C-alpha positions in Angstrom: -22.9 17.3 -2.8 -21.5 21.2 -4.4 -18.9 22.6 -2.2 -17.8 26.3 -3.6 -14.5 28.0 -3.1 -14.6 31.5 -3.4 -11.1 34.0 -3.1 -11.4 36.4 -0.2 -9.1 39.2 1.3 -7.8 38.5 5.0 -5.0 40.6 6.2 -4.0 41.8 3.1 -3.6 37.9 2.0 -5.5 35.8 -0.6 -7.3 33.1 0.6 -10.1 30.9 -0.1 -13.9 31.1 1.2 -15.4 27.5 1.6 -19.2 27.1 1.5 -21.4 24.0 1.2 -24.2 25.4 -2.0 -27.5 24.3 -0.5 -30.5 23.0 -2.8 -32.0 25.9 -4.6 -29.0 27.9 -4.3 -27.1 29.4 -7.6 -23.4 29.3 -7.7 -22.0 32.5 -7.0 -20.2 34.4 -10.3 -17.1 34.5 -8.4 -16.5 31.1 -7.7 -13.1 29.8 -8.2 -13.3 26.2 -7.2 -16.5 23.8 -7.2 -15.6 20.6 -5.5 -18.1 18.0 -6.5 -18.3 15.4 -3.7 -20.6 12.4 -4.8 -22.6 14.4 -7.3 -26.2 13.5 -8.4 -27.2 14.5 -11.6 -29.0 17.6 -10.9 -25.9 19.1 -9.3 -23.7 17.7 -12.6 -26.1 20.0 -14.6 -25.9 23.2 -12.5 -22.1 23.0 -13.1 -22.5 22.6 -16.7 -24.7 25.3 -17.1 -22.9 27.7 -15.2 -19.4 27.1 -16.7 -20.5 25.3 -20.4 -18.7 21.8 -19.7 -19.6 18.6 -19.6 -19.1 16.8 -16.4 -17.9 13.2 -16.6 -19.6 10.3 -15.2 -18.2 7.8 -12.4 -18.1 5.1 -15.4 -15.8 7.9 -17.9 -13.9 8.5 -15.1 -12.8 4.8 -14.5 -11.5 4.4 -18.1 -8.0 3.3 -18.5 -7.5 4.9 -22.2 -5.4 8.3 -22.2 -7.7 10.0 -24.8 -10.9 9.3 -22.3 -9.3 10.8 -19.2 -7.0 13.5 -20.7 -8.3 16.1 -23.2 -9.5 19.3 -24.1 -13.0 20.2 -24.9 -14.5 23.7 -25.2 -11.2 25.4 -23.5 -11.4 23.3 -20.8 -8.8 21.0 -19.9 -10.3 17.5 -18.4 -7.8 15.6 -16.3 -8.6 12.6 -14.7 -5.9 11.1 -11.9 -6.0 7.9 -8.9 -5.5 9.0 -5.7 -4.9 7.0 -2.7 -7.8 7.0 -0.1 -8.2 5.2 3.3 -4.6 4.9 3.4 -4.3 4.5 7.6 -7.1 1.5 7.7 -6.9 -2.0 6.6 -8.4 -1.3 3.2 -6.8 1.6 1.1 -8.0 2.1 -2.1 -7.5 4.3 -5.0 -10.3 6.6 -6.3 -10.4 8.6 -9.9 -10.5 12.2 -9.3 -11.4 14.3 -12.2 -9.7 17.7 -12.5 -11.7 19.9 -14.7 -9.6 23.4 -15.6 -11.1 26.2 -17.3 -10.6 30.1 -17.5 -13.0 31.1 -14.6 -12.8 28.4 -12.5 -11.3 24.8 -11.4 -14.1 21.6 -11.2 -12.9 19.0 -9.3 -15.3 15.5 -9.2 -14.9 12.8 -6.7 -16.4 9.8 -4.8 -14.2 9.8 -2.0 -12.3 11.9 0.5 -9.2 11.6 0.4 -7.1 13.4 3.4 -4.8 15.4 0.7 -8.0 17.4 -0.4 -8.8 17.8 3.7 -5.2 18.9 3.6 -5.4 21.3 0.9 -8.8 23.2 2.1 -7.1 23.7 5.8 -4.4 25.3 3.9 -6.2 27.4 1.5 -8.1 29.0 3.9 -5.4 30.7 6.0 -4.2 33.9 4.8 -1.8 33.5 1.5 -2.8 29.7 1.6 -3.8 30.0 -2.1 -3.6 32.5 -5.0 -6.6 33.4 -6.9 -6.5 31.7 -9.8 -8.0 28.1 -11.1 -4.3 27.2 -12.3 -3.1 28.2 -8.4 -5.9 26.3 -7.0 -4.9 23.2 -9.2 -0.8 23.3 -8.4 -2.1 23.1 -4.6 -3.9 20.1 -5.2 -1.5 18.2 -7.1 1.6 19.7 -4.8 -0.5 18.8 -1.8 -1.2 15.1 -3.1 2.4 14.4 -3.9 3.3 15.6 -0.6 0.7 13.3 0.9 2.2 10.4 -1.1 5.6 11.1 0.1 4.4 11.0 3.6 2.3 7.5 3.3 5.8 6.0 2.0 7.9 7.6 4.8 5.4 6.1 7.3 5.5 2.5 5.3 9.1 3.0 5.2 9.4 3.7 9.0 7.1 0.3 9.5 8.7 -1.7 7.7 12.0 -1.1 9.7 10.0 -2.0 12.9 8.7 -5.0 11.3 12.0 -6.1 10.2 13.5 -5.7 13.6 10.5 -8.0 14.9 11.2 -10.7 12.5 14.9 -10.8 12.7 14.8 -10.5 16.3 12.0 -13.0 16.7 13.3 -14.9 20.0 9.4 -16.8 20.3 9.1 -20.4 20.5 6.7 -23.2 19.2 3.3 -21.7 18.2 4.0 -18.2 19.2 7.1 -18.0 16.6 4.9 -19.1 13.4 2.1 -17.0 14.7 4.6 -13.8 14.6 5.6 -15.0 10.9 2.4 -15.4 9.8 1.5 -11.8 11.0 4.7 -10.8 9.5 3.7 -12.0 6.4 0.0 -10.3 6.5 1.7 -7.2 7.4 4.5 -7.6 4.2 1.4 -8.0 2.0 -0.5 -5.0 3.1 2.4 -2.9 3.0 3.2 -3.9 -0.7 -0.7 -3.2 -1.2 -0.2 0.4 -0.2 3.3 1.1 -2.2 1.9 -0.5 -5.3 -1.3 2.1 -4.9 1.1 4.7 -4.5 3.0 4.2 -7.1 0.0 4.1 -9.4 -1.2 6.8 -8.2 1.8 8.8 -8.7 2.0 7.4 -12.2 -1.4 8.7 -13.1 -0.4 11.9 -11.6 2.9 12.3 -13.7 0.8 11.5 -16.7 -1.6 14.5 -15.9 1.8 16.7 -15.5 2.7 16.2 -18.6 -0.4 16.5 -20.3 -0.9 20.0 -18.6 2.3 21.0 -19.4 1.9 20.5 -22.9 -1.4 22.1 -22.8 -0.9 25.0 -21.2 -1.1 28.5 -23.4 2.5 30.4 -24.0 1.2 33.1 -21.7 1.1 31.0 -18.8 4.6 29.0 -19.6 6.3 32.5 -19.7 5.1 33.3 -16.2 6.9 30.1 -14.6 3.8 28.1 -14.5 5.7 25.6 -16.8 8.9 25.0 -14.5 6.6 24.9 -11.4 4.9 21.8 -13.4 8.4 20.7 -14.5 9.3 20.5 -10.4 6.4 18.8 -9.6 7.1 16.2 -12.4 10.8 15.7 -10.8 9.2 15.3 -7.2 6.9 12.8 -8.8 9.5 10.8 -10.4 11.3 10.8 -7.1 8.4 9.7 -4.9 8.0 6.7 -8.0 12.0 6.1 -7.3 11.5 5.8 -3.6 8.6 3.5 -3.6 10.6 1.1 -6.0 13.3 1.2 -3.1 10.8 0.1 -0.3 9.2 -2.7 -2.9 12.8 -4.2 -3.1 13.2 -3.7 0.3 9.8 -4.8 1.2 10.5 -7.8 -1.3 14.3 -8.6 0.4 11.9 -9.0 3.7 9.4 -11.4 2.5 12.0 -13.3 0.9 13.8 -13.5 4.1 10.6 -14.2 6.3 9.9 -16.9 3.6 13.5 -18.6 4.6 12.7 -18.3 8.3 9.8 -20.1 7.8 11.2 -22.9 5.7 14.5 -23.3 8.6 11.8 -23.9 11.0 9.8 -26.6 9.2 13.3 -28.3 8.0 13.9 -28.2 11.8 11.0 -30.0 12.5 11.0 -32.5 9.8 14.8 -33.1 10.8 13.6 -33.8 14.4 11.0 -36.4 13.1 13.8 -38.1 10.7 16.3 -38.4 13.9 13.5 -39.9 16.3 12.3 -42.3 13.7 16.1 -42.9 12.9 17.1 -43.6 16.7 13.7 -45.9 17.4 14.6 -48.1 14.1 17.1 -50.2 15.6 15.0 -50.9 19.1 12.1 -51.7 17.0 14.4 -54.1 15.2 15.2 -55.5 18.4 11.6 -56.1 19.5 10.5 -57.2 16.1 13.5 -60.2 16.3 12.0 -61.3 20.0 8.5 -61.0 18.8 8.9 -63.7 16.2 7.4 -66.8 17.3 9.5 -69.6 16.5 9.5 -72.7 18.4 13.4 -72.9 18.4 14.4 -69.4 19.7 17.3 -70.1 22.8 16.9 -66.6 24.4 13.0 -67.6 25.1 14.1 -70.2 27.6 16.7 -68.0 29.5 15.9 -66.7 33.1 17.7 -63.5 32.1 16.0 -63.2 28.5 14.0 -60.4 29.3 16.1 -57.9 31.2 18.4 -58.9 27.9 15.9 -57.7 25.4 15.0 -54.6 27.2 18.6 -53.6 27.7 19.1 -54.3 24.2 16.6 -52.5 22.9 17.7 -49.3 25.3 21.4 -49.3 24.0 19.9 -49.7 20.5 18.1 -46.3 21.4 20.9 -45.0 23.3 23.9 -45.3 20.4 22.4 -43.7 17.4 21.4 -41.0 20.0 25.0 -40.7 21.0 26.0 -40.6 17.4 23.4 -37.6 16.0 25.2 -35.9 19.3 28.3 -36.4 18.4 27.6 -35.2 14.5 25.9 -32.5 16.3 22.9 -33.1 14.2 20.9 -32.5 17.0 
């Protein structure tokens, strides 16, 4: 699908007008932003002929070599970054998005629907939402991606705080307590996955910004664009630092949860150990009087059976009282 965004004035302010290109339509000459969403080959060719560029394939976008995802060709800048998608679901993922910046228009190629793009589109169609330059559209997209990453980390941080409280204030007993710890470990794993994906996304955005800042012509650097990119790099670096802080906090929570689980297991093992020690003396008494020797005086006692039962009970009570005195129980 090809989505065209054209410059338009509304209430005396610049804005963008969104239009989905239908089959058979041509790209308008004033197209400022061409958004390719899971494009077919004929759609790629239509944009290639319009701007005299090459649209990278999905396999090329997934390359990890910087020379394959950040380069200049035919006076166009080709940049690919990884953006978090489906962050609010149980299976967040990173998708590769290519940004192709030309003098006439910005082209984006993506195989997913990250929320940051939806947020920028909602803002760009409002009066004054975006300046009518390809560089301004790219700046707005990257700024929204960064803001969305910061928002995701803020949400994850709040969830970590609630998770920490639920783990340390867990007063459940037995299987319910174990189930709560199990659910906590799963939640820690999911949040750690989101944090690592945000960090990976910001690293790719930082590389894109550094490449873009170094590739801009002098004329644009003099207009303050270079300073804006440098400011964006600082924002990305601050998000990366915050992601590192959350990772450390999550690691502490993981260690604490595993420690509590270990304490629970040690208590169970200690209980079994104490019980075995308590029942060892009665077992010894019962074993003695269970031997089949001919000469055993106690076998002919009238009170032999009560005596043996009493000895077994006393042999069980004494270790129990000893453990209670030592506060091992």
